[in-house]
C-alpha atoms as one frame of an Amber mdcrd trajectory, in Angstrom:
protein
 191.213 -18.617 165.481 193.874 -16.126 164.399 196.104 -17.207 167.307 195.849
 -20.841 166.177 196.827 -19.931 162.603 199.792 -17.877 163.850 200.921 -20.722
 166.116 200.685 -23.160 163.180 202.836 -20.942 160.934 205.472 -20.448 163.654
 205.561 -24.226 164.261 206.230 -24.876 160.556 209.079 -22.354 160.549 210.721
 -24.048 163.532 210.351 -27.458 161.860 212.024 -26.140 158.693 214.862 -24.689
 160.780 215.378 -28.067 162.475 215.405 -29.890 159.105 217.862 -27.323 157.738
 220.145 -27.857 160.747 220.023 -31.626 160.335 220.647 -31.463 156.595 223.607
 -29.064 156.611 224.940 -29.654 160.070 224.484 -26.024 161.045 226.736 -24.674
 158.242 225.887 -21.710 156.056 223.662 -22.753 153.153 225.334 -20.227 150.831
 228.727 -21.869 151.431 227.373 -25.212 150.287 225.767 -23.619 147.221 229.037
 -21.927 146.267 230.989 -25.170 146.593 228.424 -27.047 144.502 228.755 -24.429
 141.766 232.555 -24.824 141.847 232.230 -28.600 141.550 230.254 -28.033 138.344
 233.301 -26.255 136.854 235.637 -29.233 137.313 236.835 -30.667 133.994 237.736
 -34.333 133.528 239.829 -35.656 130.637 241.755 -38.866 130.065 244.696 -40.234
 128.121 246.023 -43.773 127.764 249.285 -45.665 127.411 250.100 -49.241 126.485
 252.239 -51.779 128.292 252.517 -54.890 126.171 248.979 -55.854 125.244 247.467
 -54.020 128.236 246.002 -50.525 128.115 246.060 -48.093 131.068 244.134 -44.836
 131.394 245.203 -41.625 133.160 242.548 -39.152 134.308 243.287 -35.449 134.761
 240.970 -33.225 136.817 241.176 -29.431 136.483 239.667 -26.589 138.529 239.458
 -28.558 141.759 238.486 -25.974 144.409 239.909 -25.673 147.875 237.806 -26.725
 150.850 236.668 -29.938 149.164 237.769 -33.547 149.064 236.582 -36.398 146.883
 236.481 -40.184 146.841 237.191 -42.337 143.804 234.484 -45.029 143.872 236.577
 -47.396 141.743 239.561 -47.485 144.103 237.898 -46.059 147.236 240.843 -43.632
 147.619 240.230 -40.165 149.085 241.933 -37.097 147.568 242.198 -33.598 149.042
 243.280 -30.256 147.617 246.756 -30.890 149.044 247.136 -33.716 146.507 246.700
 -31.269 143.621 248.966 -28.766 141.916 247.008 -25.526 141.901 243.764 -27.424
 141.540 244.958 -29.978 138.975 245.417 -33.670 139.642 246.276 -36.637 137.411
 245.341 -40.101 138.637 247.152 -42.789 136.682 246.895 -46.407 135.569 243.186
 -47.119 135.559 242.270 -50.532 134.213 238.547 -50.499 134.988 235.767 -49.484
 132.625 233.927 -46.777 134.570 233.598 -45.112 137.952 232.864 -41.784 139.616
 234.246 -39.141 141.945 232.060 -38.126 144.886 232.829 -34.641 146.203 232.355
 -33.453 149.783 232.805 -30.253 151.722 236.031 -29.893 153.722 234.898 -26.735
 155.537 234.878 -27.506 159.271 231.309 -26.291 159.813 230.093 -28.181 156.720
 232.426 -31.181 156.924 231.306 -34.173 154.879 228.282 -32.620 153.168 227.813
 -34.096 149.698 228.466 -31.613 146.880 227.944 -33.719 143.783 229.341 -36.521
 141.624 231.491 -36.590 138.483 231.444 -39.722 136.305 234.091 -41.169 134.005
 233.923 -43.967 131.436 236.713 -45.499 129.358 236.407 -47.109 125.922 237.036
 -50.827 125.643 240.326 -51.838 124.042 240.088 -54.488 121.336 242.641 -57.244
 122.116 242.561 -58.386 118.459 243.476 -54.950 117.114 247.120 -55.885 116.480
 246.320 -59.308 114.980 247.809 -60.016 111.557 244.364 -60.930 110.288 243.269
 -57.315 110.875 246.301 -55.634 109.301 244.566 -54.806 105.994 240.981 -54.179
 107.205 241.249 -51.652 110.020 237.962 -50.160 108.805 236.105 -53.330 109.877
 234.278 -52.759 113.177 235.752 -55.871 114.825 239.290 -54.776 113.910 239.147
 -51.230 115.255 241.249 -50.202 118.228 238.358 -49.340 120.519 235.693 -52.009
 120.185 233.941 -54.172 122.734 234.796 -57.532 121.142 233.717 -60.454 123.304
 234.195 -63.258 120.773 236.585 -66.131 121.232 239.601 -66.188 118.908 238.019
 -68.830 116.663 234.720 -66.932 116.426 236.555 -63.681 115.761 238.637 -65.167
 112.936 235.556 -66.753 111.366 233.743 -63.392 111.290 236.790 -61.626 109.859
 237.172 -64.195 107.069 233.480 -63.860 106.269 233.909 -60.092 105.994 236.958
 -60.465 103.735 235.141 -62.960 101.496 232.124 -60.636 101.129 234.425 -57.678
 100.383 236.274 -59.642  97.692 232.972 -60.630  96.068 231.919 -56.979  95.891
 235.251 -55.964  94.393 235.010 -58.686  91.739 231.531 -57.528  90.775 232.846
 -53.996  90.344 235.666 -55.002  87.965 235.023 -53.408  84.585 234.388 -55.931
  81.818 236.725 -55.585  78.781 234.381 -55.293  75.810 235.187 -56.697  72.380
 234.346 -55.003  69.046 231.299 -57.275  68.707 230.153 -56.293  72.199 230.395
 -52.620  71.238 228.428 -53.226  68.016 225.682 -55.090  69.876 225.542 -52.440
  72.578 225.324 -49.689  69.939 222.567 -51.564  68.116 220.535 -52.116  71.267
 220.879 -48.453  72.156 220.175 -47.000  68.694 218.334 -49.840  66.943 215.531
 -47.566  65.802 218.004 -45.414  63.887 219.671 -48.469  62.374 216.329 -49.963
  61.311 215.190 -46.632  59.947 218.358 -46.318  57.887 217.982 -49.859  56.547
 214.343 -49.216  55.621 215.250 -45.972  53.830 218.136 -47.585  51.929 216.201
 -50.673  50.843 213.039 -48.675  50.181 214.954 -46.273  47.955 216.584 -49.171
  46.107 213.168 -50.790  45.487 211.677 -47.531  44.166 214.609 -46.993  41.834
 214.350 -50.567  40.543 210.609 -50.212  39.979 211.155 -47.028  37.953 213.805
 -48.701  35.839 211.483 -51.632  35.175 208.716 -49.186  34.099 210.968 -47.450
  31.555 211.929 -50.822  30.097 208.287 -51.455  29.224
């Protein structure tokens, strides 16, 4: 029984060794782990430039390690460390929206083993951003530089005019009303009417009492 258990354990170990060899092509596992960790340190940033009404993006990658190569899935172009300047590479004139870089080992014993993927995404340029209709309302979402606006020109202009009309209505409602003297008197009365009525009652009440006393003395 013990011999069977020992044989079973040894068989599993040999199977794991075979799977390991198939997975990493016989290369050192620690080398792959180190390269994967280095891939995690790669930084990706982008800038843009305009040509007429078209926008182009430039991607810069930093900390690209030696012994790796990568493929840009958007263009299907392969880049190696020899394309970089001390581990930095700028790839220019992207016009797509998103893509990724797939990194692989360039070590001879581990050639072609996948090390990871880095993704990039660009904002969508608003083709109506420079329109005259947007010149005074850049705060409006449909007039901002980076906005995914899929409306036709007629639909876009209709929505912008609606926004301007609503904004003008709000501004008109906020205009301070110029009050007349009568308005101020009425407002004061409505606010302090109880004091006004109390004063009137006291004045007229006092006048009535005085008159009644005078009438009594006349008798």
